[in-house]
C-alpha positions in Angstrom: 0.0 0.0 0.0 1.1 3.6 -0.3 1.7 5.3 3.0 2.2 8.8 3.9 4.1 9.8 7.0 4.5 13.2 8.6 7.8 14.6 7.5 10.3 16.6 9.4 9.0 19.8 7.8 5.6 19.3 9.3 2.6 18.2 7.2 4.2 19.5 4.0 6.2 16.8 2.4 4.3 14.1 4.2 4.1 10.6 2.8 1.1 8.4 2.4 0.1 4.9 3.3 -0.1 2.5 0.5 3.4 3.3 -0.6 4.4 6.0 1.7 5.5 6.4 5.3 7.3 8.9 7.6 6.3 10.8 10.6 8.7 13.4 11.9 7.3 16.9 12.4 8.8 20.3 12.4 8.0 20.9 16.0 9.2 22.9 18.9 10.5 21.3 22.1 8.0 19.4 24.2 6.4 21.6 26.8 6.2 20.3 30.3 2.6 19.5 31.2 1.3 19.2 27.6 -1.4 16.5 28.1 -0.9 15.3 24.5 2.7 14.2 25.2 2.7 11.0 27.1 6.4 10.0 27.1 9.8 11.1 25.8 12.9 8.9 25.4 15.8 8.5 23.1 14.8 10.1 19.8 11.1 9.5 20.3 8.1 11.3 21.8 4.8 9.4 22.4 1.6 11.3 21.9 -2.1 10.7 22.6 -5.1 11.3 20.3 -8.8 11.7 20.7 -11.8 10.0 19.0 -14.3 12.8 18.9 -17.0 11.0 17.0 -17.2 7.9 19.2 -20.4 8.8 21.0 -22.1 9.5 17.6 -21.8 5.8 16.7 -24.6 3.3 17.1 -24.0 0.2 19.3 -23.4 -2.0 16.3 -20.9 0.5 14.9 -19.1 0.5 18.2 -19.1 -3.3 18.2 -17.7 -3.3 14.7 -14.8 -0.9 15.7 -14.2 -3.1 18.7 -14.1 -6.3 16.8 -11.8 -4.9 14.1 -9.5 -3.4 16.7 -9.2 -6.8 18.5 -8.5 -8.4 15.1 -5.6 -6.0 14.6 -4.2 -6.4 18.1 -4.4 -10.2 17.7 -1.7 -9.9 15.0 0.7 -7.7 17.0 3.1 -10.6 17.7 3.5 -11.2 13.9 5.3 -8.0 13.2 7.9 -8.7 15.9 8.7 -12.1 14.5 8.8 -10.7 10.9 11.3 -8.1 12.0 13.7 -10.5 13.6 13.6 -14.2 14.7 14.5 -13.3 18.3 12.3 -10.3 18.8 9.4 -12.1 20.5 11.7 -13.9 22.9 13.4 -10.7 23.7 10.2 -8.7 24.1 8.8 -11.2 26.5 11.9 -11.1 28.7 11.8 -7.3 28.8 8.2 -7.4 29.8 9.0 -9.9 32.6 11.8 -7.8 33.9 9.8 -4.6 33.8 7.0 -6.2 35.8 9.0 -8.3 38.3 12.3 -6.6 39.0 12.3 -5.3 42.6 15.9 -4.0 42.7 17.4 -0.5 42.4 15.4 1.5 39.9 17.3 4.8 40.4 20.6 3.6 38.9 21.8 4.7 35.5 21.8 1.1 34.4 18.1 0.7 35.2 17.3 3.9 33.4 19.2 2.7 30.4 17.3 -0.6 30.5 14.0 1.3 30.7 14.9 3.4 27.7 16.1 0.3 25.7 12.8 -1.5 26.5 10.8 1.5 25.3 12.8 1.6 22.1 12.2 -2.1 21.4 8.5 -1.7 22.0 8.3 1.4 19.9 10.2 -0.3 17.0 8.4 -3.7 17.3 11.8 -5.2 17.8 15.5 -4.7 18.4 16.0 -2.5 15.3 15.2 1.1 15.0 11.7 1.5 13.4 13.0 4.0 10.8 16.7 3.6 10.2 16.5 -0.2 10.8 19.9 -0.1 12.5 20.2 -2.3 15.6 19.4 -0.5 18.8 22.5 -0.9 21.0 21.7 -1.0 24.8 23.6 1.5 27.0 24.0 -1.2 29.7 26.3 -4.2 29.6 25.5 -7.9 29.4 26.5 -8.5 33.0 23.9 -6.1 34.2 21.3 -7.6 32.0 22.1 -11.1 33.3 21.5 -9.8 36.8 18.1 -8.5 35.7 17.2 -11.8 34.2 18.2 -13.6 37.4 16.5 -11.3 39.9 13.3 -11.1 37.9 13.0 -14.8 36.9 13.0 -14.0 33.2 14.5 -16.4 30.7 16.4 -15.6 27.5 18.4 -17.9 25.3 22.1 -17.3 24.7 21.4 -16.7 21.0 18.8 -14.0 21.8 21.2 -12.3 24.2 23.8 -12.3 21.4 21.3 -10.7 19.1 21.0 -7.9 21.6 24.6 -7.3 22.5 26.7 -8.4 19.5 28.3 -5.6 17.6 28.8 -7.7 14.4 25.5 -9.8 14.1 22.0 -8.7 13.2 23.2 -5.1 12.7 20.6 -4.0 10.1 17.0 -5.2 9.8 17.0 -4.4 6.1 20.1 -3.8 4.0 19.6 -1.8 0.8 23.0 -1.9 -0.9 23.1 -3.3 -4.4 26.8 -4.2 -3.9 26.0 -6.9 -1.3 23.6 -9.9 -1.0 20.7 -7.9 0.5 18.9 -11.0 1.7 21.8 -12.6 3.5 22.9 -9.3 5.0 19.5 -8.3 6.4 18.5 -9.3 9.9 14.7 -9.6 9.3 12.9 -12.9 9.4 11.3 -12.9 5.9 13.8 -15.5 4.6 15.2 -18.7 6.1 18.8 -19.5 6.9 20.9 -20.0 3.8 18.6 -18.2 1.4 20.4 -15.8 -1.0 19.3 -12.9 -3.0 20.1 -14.6 -6.3 18.1 -17.7 -5.2 15.1 -15.5 -4.4 15.3 -13.6 -7.7 15.6 -16.9 -9.7 12.8 -18.5 -7.7 10.3 -15.8 -8.7 11.6 -15.2 -12.2 10.6 -18.7 -13.0 7.1 -18.2 -11.5 6.1 -14.7 -12.6 4.3 -14.3 -16.0 5.1 -10.8 -17.2 2.2 -11.0 -19.6 -0.4 -11.9 -16.9 -2.9 -9.0 -16.9 -4.0 -9.9 -13.3 -0.8 -10.9 -11.5 -0.9 -11.8 -7.8 1.6 -10.2 -5.4 4.1 -13.0 -5.3 5.8 -13.7 -2.0 3.6 -11.3 -0.1 2.5 -13.6 2.7 5.1 -16.2 3.1 8.6 -16.9 4.5 10.9 -18.3 1.8 12.9 -21.1 3.4 15.1 -24.0 2.3 13.4 -27.3 2.8 15.3 -30.5 1.8 17.6 -28.3 -0.3 14.7 -26.7 -2.2 13.2 -23.3 -1.8 9.7 -23.4 -0.2 7.1 -20.8 0.7 6.0 -21.2 4.3 2.7 -19.4 3.9 1.2 -17.3 6.7 -2.3 -18.7 7.3 -4.5 -20.6 9.7 -2.7 -23.9 10.3 0.5 -22.5 8.9 3.1 -20.0 10.0 1.7 -17.5 12.5 -1.4 -19.7 12.6 -2.2 -19.2 16.3 -2.3 -15.4 15.9 -4.1 -15.6 12.5 -6.8 -17.8 14.1 -7.4 -15.0 16.6 -7.6 -12.5 13.8 -10.1 -14.7 12.0 -12.2 -15.1 15.2 -12.6 -11.3 15.5 -13.2 -10.7 11.8 -16.0 -13.2 12.0 -17.5 -11.2 14.9 -17.1 -8.1 12.7 -19.1 -9.7 9.9 -22.1 -10.0 12.2 -22.2 -6.2 12.7 -21.1 -5.1 9.3 -22.8 -1.9 8.2 -23.9 -3.2 4.8 -23.7 -6.3 2.6 -20.6 -5.1 0.6 -18.7 -4.5 3.8 -19.7 -7.9 5.1 -18.7 -9.6 1.9 -15.3 -8.1 2.0 -14.8 -9.2 5.6 -15.9 -12.7 4.7 -13.4 -12.8 1.8 -10.6 -11.6 4.1 -11.4 -14.4 6.5 -11.2 -16.8 3.6 -7.8 -15.4 2.6 -6.4 -15.8 6.1 -7.7 -19.4 6.2 -6.2 -20.4 2.9 -3.3 -18.0 2.4 -4.2 -17.9 -1.3 -3.0 -14.8 -3.1 -5.7 -14.9 -5.7 -8.2 -14.7 -2.8 -6.2 -11.7 -1.6 -6.8 -10.0 -5.0 -10.5 -10.8 -4.8 -10.7 -9.4 -1.3 -9.0 -6.1 -2.4 -11.6 -5.7 -5.2 -14.5 -6.2 -2.7 -12.8 -4.0 -0.1 -12.5 -1.2 -2.8 -16.2 -1.5 -3.6 -17.3 -1.2 0.0 -17.3 2.6 0.1 -20.5 3.1 2.0 -20.7 3.2 5.8 -18.9 5.1 8.5 -16.4 2.5 9.5 -13.5 1.2 7.4 -10.3 -0.7 8.1 -6.9 -1.9 6.8 -5.9 -5.4 7.9 -3.4 -7.8 6.4 0.1 -8.3 5.1 0.3 -5.1 3.0 3.4 -3.0 3.0 6.7 -4.3 1.6 9.1 -1.7 3.0 10.6 -4.1 5.4 11.9 -6.4 2.7 15.0 -5.3 0.7 13.5 -6.9 -2.4 10.1 -5.3 -1.8 8.1 -8.5 -1.9 7.2 -9.7 1.6 4.7 -7.6 3.5 4.5 -6.7 7.2 1.3 -7.2 9.2 -0.6 -4.1 9.9 -4.0 -2.9 11.0 -5.8 0.4 11.1 -9.4 0.9 12.2 -11.0 4.2 11.2 -14.2 6.2 11.5 -15.3 8.6 8.8 -15.0 12.4 9.5 -18.0 13.5 7.4 -17.4 17.3 7.3 -13.7 17.0 6.5 -14.3 14.2 3.9 -16.8 16.3 2.1 -14.4 19.2 1.7 -11.6 16.9 0.4 -13.7 14.7 -1.9 -13.3 17.3 -4.6 -9.8 16.0 -5.2 -11.0 12.5 -6.0 -13.9 13.9 -8.1 -11.4 15.6 -10.3 -8.9 12.8 -10.6 -9.4 12.4 -14.4 -8.7 16.1 -15.0 -5.4 15.8 -13.1 -4.4 12.8 -15.1 -5.3 14.3 -18.4 -3.4 17.5 -17.6 -0.3 15.9 -16.2 3.2 16.3 -17.8 3.4 12.5 -18.4 4.1 11.2 -21.9 0.7 10.5 -23.5 1.2 6.8 -23.7 1.9 6.6 -19.9 -1.3 8.4 -18.9 -4.2 6.4 -17.5 -7.0 6.7 -20.0 -9.7 6.2 -17.4 -9.1 6.8 -13.7 -11.6 4.5 -11.9 -13.0 4.2 -8.5 -10.8 6.8 -6.7 -12.1 7.7 -3.2 -10.7 10.0 -0.5 -11.8 10.4 3.1 -10.6 12.1 6.2 -11.0 9.7 9.1 -10.4 9.4 12.8 -8.2 6.5 13.8 -9.7 4.3 16.4 -7.0 1.6 16.6 -3.7 0.6 15.0 -1.4 -2.3 15.3 1.5 -4.1 13.7 3.6 -2.0 11.3 1.2 1.0 11.7 1.9 1.4 15.5 3.1 3.0 17.6 4.7 4.9 14.7 1.9 5.7 12.3 1.4 7.1 8.9 -0.8 10.2 8.4 -2.4 9.0 5.2 -3.1 5.7 3.4 -3.7 4.7 -0.2 -4.5 1.1 -1.2 -4.4 -1.4 -2.7 -0.8 -1.8 -4.0 -1.5 -4.2 -6.8 -1.3 -2.0 -10.0 -3.8 -3.9 -12.1 -6.5 -3.7 -9.4 -5.8 0.1 -9.1 -6.1 0.4 -12.8 -9.3 -1.7 -13.2 -11.1 -0.9 -10.0 -9.5 2.2 -8.4 -8.1 2.9 -5.0 -9.1 4.2 -1.5 -7.2 7.0 0.1 -7.6 8.3 3.7 -6.1 11.0 5.7 -5.8 10.2 9.4 -7.3 13.5 10.7 -7.0 13.0 14.4 -3.4 11.8 14.1 -2.6 15.0 12.2 -4.4 17.1 14.9 -2.4 15.3 17.6 0.8 16.3 15.9 -0.4 19.9 15.6 -1.2 20.0 19.4 2.2 18.6 20.3 4.5 21.2 18.7 5.2 24.3 16.8 7.5 25.7 14.1 11.0 25.8 15.6 12.6 24.0 12.7 11.0 26.4 10.3 12.4 29.4 12.2 15.9 27.9 12.2 16.2 26.7 8.6 13.9 29.1 6.7 15.9 31.5 4.6 14.0 34.7 5.6 11.0 36.1 7.5 8.8 36.0 4.4 9.3 32.2 4.2 8.7 31.8 8.0 5.5 33.8 7.8 4.3 31.9 4.8 5.0 28.6 6.6 3.1 29.7 9.7 0.1 30.9 7.7 -0.1 28.2 5.1 2.2 25.3 6.1 -0.5 23.1 7.7 -2.9 23.5 4.8 0.0 23.0 2.3 0.9 19.7 4.0 -2.6 18.4 4.0 -3.1 19.3 0.4 0.2 17.7 -0.7 -0.8 14.6 1.2 -4.1 14.5 -0.5 -2.6 15.0 -4.0 0.1 12.4 -3.2 -2.3 9.8 -2.1 -5.4 10.3 -4.3 -3.9 11.5 -7.5 -0.2 10.5 -7.3 -0.6 6.8 -6.5 -3.6 6.5 -8.8 -1.9 8.1 -11.8 0.0 6.6 -14.8 0.0 3.1 -16.3 2.6 0.4 -16.9 3.2 -0.5 -20.6 1.7 -3.9 -21.8 4.1 -6.8 -21.2 6.1 -4.9 -18.5 5.9 -6.6 -15.1 5.1 -5.2 -11.7 7.6 -2.7 -10.2 8.6 -5.1 -7.6 9.9 -7.4 -10.4 11.3 -4.7 -12.8 12.6 -2.0 -10.4 13.3 -4.4 -7.5 14.9 -2.7 -4.5 14.4 0.8 -6.0 10.6 0.4 -6.6 9.4 1.9 -3.3 11.7 4.9 -3.5 10.7 5.7 -7.0 7.0 5.2 -6.4 7.1 7.6 -3.4 9.0 10.1 -5.5 6.5 9.8 -8.3 3.5 10.4 -6.0 5.3 13.3 -4.2 6.1 14.9 -7.6 2.4 14.7 -8.6 1.5 16.5 -5.5 4.2 19.1 -5.9 3.4 19.7 -9.6 -0.3 20.3 -8.9 -0.2 22.2 -5.7 1.0 25.2 -7.7 -1.6 24.8 -10.4 -4.3 27.5 -10.8 -6.9 24.6 -10.8 -6.3 24.2 -7.1 -7.6 27.8 -6.4 -10.4 27.4 -9.0 -11.6 24.2 -7.1 -11.6 26.1 -3.8 -9.0 23.7 -2.4 -6.5 26.5 -1.5 -6.9 30.3 -1.3 -3.9 31.2 -3.4 -0.6 29.9 -4.8 1.1 31.0 -1.6 0.0 27.6 -0.3 2.0 25.9 -3.0 5.0 28.2 -2.3 4.9 27.2 1.3 5.0 23.5 0.3 7.9 24.1 -2.1 9.8 25.9 0.6 9.3 23.2 3.1 10.0 20.3 0.7 13.3 21.8 -0.4 14.3 22.6 3.2 13.5 19.0 4.3 15.0 17.2 1.3 18.2 19.1 1.3 18.7 19.6 5.1 16.3 19.0 7.9 15.6 15.3 7.4 19.3 14.6 8.0 18.7 15.0 11.7 17.5 11.4 11.6 21.0 10.1 10.5 24.2 9.7 12.3 27.4 11.1 10.8 28.7 8.8 8.1 25.4 7.1 7.3 23.9 7.1 3.8 20.2 7.7 3.2 18.6 4.2 3.1 14.9 4.7 4.1 12.7 5.0 1.0 10.9 8.1 2.0 14.0 10.0 2.9 15.7 8.8 -0.4 12.6 10.0 -2.2 12.7 13.5 -0.7 16.5 13.9 -1.1 16.3 12.7 -4.7 13.6 15.1 -5.7 15.1 18.1 -3.9 18.7 17.6 -4.9 17.8 16.8 -8.6 15.7 19.9 -8.8 18.5 22.0 -7.2 21.1 20.7 -9.6 19.0 21.0 -12.7 18.0 24.5 -11.8 21.4 25.8 -11.0 22.0 27.4 -14.4 18.8 29.5 -14.1 19.3 30.0 -10.4 15.9 28.4 -9.6 17.1 27.6 -6.1 20.0 29.4 -4.6 22.2 28.1 -1.8 23.2 30.8 0.6 25.6 30.8 3.6 24.9 33.4 6.3 26.8 33.5 9.6 28.0 30.0 9.0 24.5 28.7 8.3 23.3 27.2 5.1 19.9 28.2 3.6 18.1 27.4 0.3 16.1 30.2 -1.3 13.7 29.4 -4.1 14.0 32.3 -6.6 11.5 31.0 -9.3 8.6 28.9 -8.1 7.2 28.5 -11.6 10.4 27.1 -13.1 10.7 24.8 -10.1 7.3 23.5 -10.9 8.4 22.8 -14.4 11.4 20.9 -13.1 9.2 18.8 -10.9 7.1 18.1 -14.0 10.2 16.9 -15.9 11.3 14.6 -13.1 7.8 13.2 -12.8 7.6 12.4 -16.5 11.0 10.6 -16.3 10.1 8.6 -13.2 6.8 7.6 -14.7 8.7 6.5 -17.8 11.0 4.4 -15.7 8.0 2.7 -14.0 6.0 2.3 -17.2 8.9 0.8 -19.1 10.5 -1.1 -16.2 13.8 0.7 -16.8 15.8 -0.7 -13.8 19.2 0.9 -14.9 17.7 4.4 -15.2 15.9 4.0 -11.8 19.0 2.8 -10.1 21.0 5.6 -11.5 18.5 8.2 -10.4 18.3 6.9 -6.8 22.0 6.2 -6.3 23.0 9.6 -7.8 20.6 11.8 -6.0 19.0 9.9 -3.2 21.6 8.0 -1.2 24.9 10.0 -0.6 24.9 12.6 2.2 26.9 15.8 2.1 28.8 15.4 5.4 29.5 19.1 5.9 25.8 19.9 5.6 24.9 16.9 7.8 27.2 18.1 10.6 25.8 21.6 10.3 22.2 20.3 10.5 22.9 18.2 13.7 24.6 21.2 15.3 21.7 23.5 14.5 19.0 21.1 15.6 20.6 20.1 18.9 19.6 23.2 20.9 16.0 22.8 19.7 15.6 19.6 21.7 13.3 18.1 19.1 12.3 14.4 19.1 12.8 13.4 15.4 10.2 10.7 15.7 6.7 10.5 17.2 4.2 7.7 17.9 1.1 7.0 19.9 -0.6 5.3 22.8 -4.1 4.1 21.8 -7.5 4.1 23.5 -8.6 0.9 25.1 -12.2 -0.3 24.3 -14.1 -1.7 27.3 -17.3 -3.6 26.6 -20.2 -2.9 29.1 -22.5 -6.0 29.5 -25.8 -6.7 31.1 -26.8 -9.6 33.4 -27.0 -11.9 30.4 -23.5 -11.0 29.2 -24.8 -9.1 26.2 -22.8 -6.0 25.2 -24.9 -2.9 25.9 -22.2 -0.3 25.2 -18.5 0.0 24.6 -16.6 2.7 26.6 -13.2 4.3 25.8 -10.4 4.5 28.3 -7.6 6.8 27.1 -5.3 7.2 30.1 -2.6 4.5 29.7 1.0 5.5 29.7 3.4 4.0 27.2 5.0 1.4 29.4 1.6 0.6 30.9 0.1 0.0 27.4 3.0 -2.1 26.2 2.7 -4.4 29.3 -1.1 -4.5 28.8 -0.7 -5.6 25.2 1.9 -8.2 26.2 -0.5 -9.8 28.7 -3.6 -9.7 26.5 -2.4 -10.2 22.9 0.5 -12.7 22.9 -0.5 -15.6 20.7 2.9 -16.7 19.3 
């Protein structure tokens, strides 16, 4: 799916769900006493959000949300196991220690243990949720052994090595074309001894490039060696992850009984069938039914969906989002989807790469009720699905903006990064006045128009097969460029979506700031850019900067030892964005791996070390947490004397540690 995450520059430049994902905001330091900020540790702040529409729901709607949220939480263990083979064992030992240890909790070692535990919970494992580098504990093995002994927790020697080794399991996903990316990655999508070449050969012999309705090969299985042959260990009832999947199925069946309409019920029944069989054709059939279930107030995402965790972009992480429609906001934004064909017809793409008929595009603003798996605690701000290109072409796509998540980010911070990195007061004032709207509109255009645009040439395979490890980066860049190109179009004002082109200018300012500088706060000195959304933003910004140098479209300035980027010609910059969009669509349409690789490796990977050092120096005094995530409401059924549910209440007071321990007790099935 395409995901959008909140970027460092605030809402502008945010990515979407479905092929997007990134949630660092341009915020001021956390203020003591802010009720929306629950916790702060390492490079993370944990926030709380509200569900304002809950009491407007009928009892059956509340039951539906409850059942879907339970189905999502039932799969929570899966993401831990997918991220690394030792994650579940490690998580359970951390939970046991946190609950049972009675020793000194004022020592620096204990504080370091607490921080490490929170990082593991936040990242769904021992690797950082964003950089995918292993999180190294700031306490030694001897101290950890004492915690295990005093608390009665157990952990194998192999799992302890996974925590403390400085040479093993160092990167959850390795994206380096010069190494065997499968053998080098620490995730658990592939069995021991499986190589990148073996994987590529395995699927090359199975994928029919001329199939008009291809399944998403490898999406829901672990590829292992069995008796010397490669074998797909499918994730289904009775198979791998079966105990958790059976719980998911149980709650999905409950959801069917309170579905809002027949189409929604049919989609849920097909999802149950998919989980029971693991059949990828059934998954395609489910996606079609899910797309057609557009009525009702409740919707959801549940399954093995996003492939960001796999270096080859094939195997998907489990995730769940349960959402409630925000009617007023959705009505305002539906105009974007209603004009999808106009945007496609007027895009700068080559005529043969334009989609002749944009079908079934929908866009809603929603309130998140529950999230799990790869969507939590770090969450996207927007989602666009499904990912399978032929389904999108034939049946359309659903896009949602997670409105209450965006509101929670807004309540948690302010514009300190803008004030530090904006070139002048005019840029600062424009960001303060229009930055939030600019971000929301770019997100809408990215998700609704960007991911729905363009078409692949006949006989060219899916991007996962043709563009391989560069597919996700290029897709995010393509969708971002659609949003950037159109946010400066007069049509946006004509449609009443923005008051003036000043909104587009604010988005351009923020995007260049972020792509060239501010997102580097997420990296340590010496690191390359590896995460797809960061690669995308750097690629777009640095390409546009280089191509516009002759005409001084963007000017680099150094003032008092600080670097700034000043856009001198917004219209020419828009033209450059259009040129890059046309080229990336050509790459996708023609399956031009060499050109895609060259574009990403030239502009999206290498970091200017001098600029990087400067960014870290300038950001440090601001005390900004580069990453944010959430604690979630707990749904509590109210029953009568017969045990029948008469209402479902919300409790929204848990702290982060409290919630993680609660989840560990109530949703551990593997």
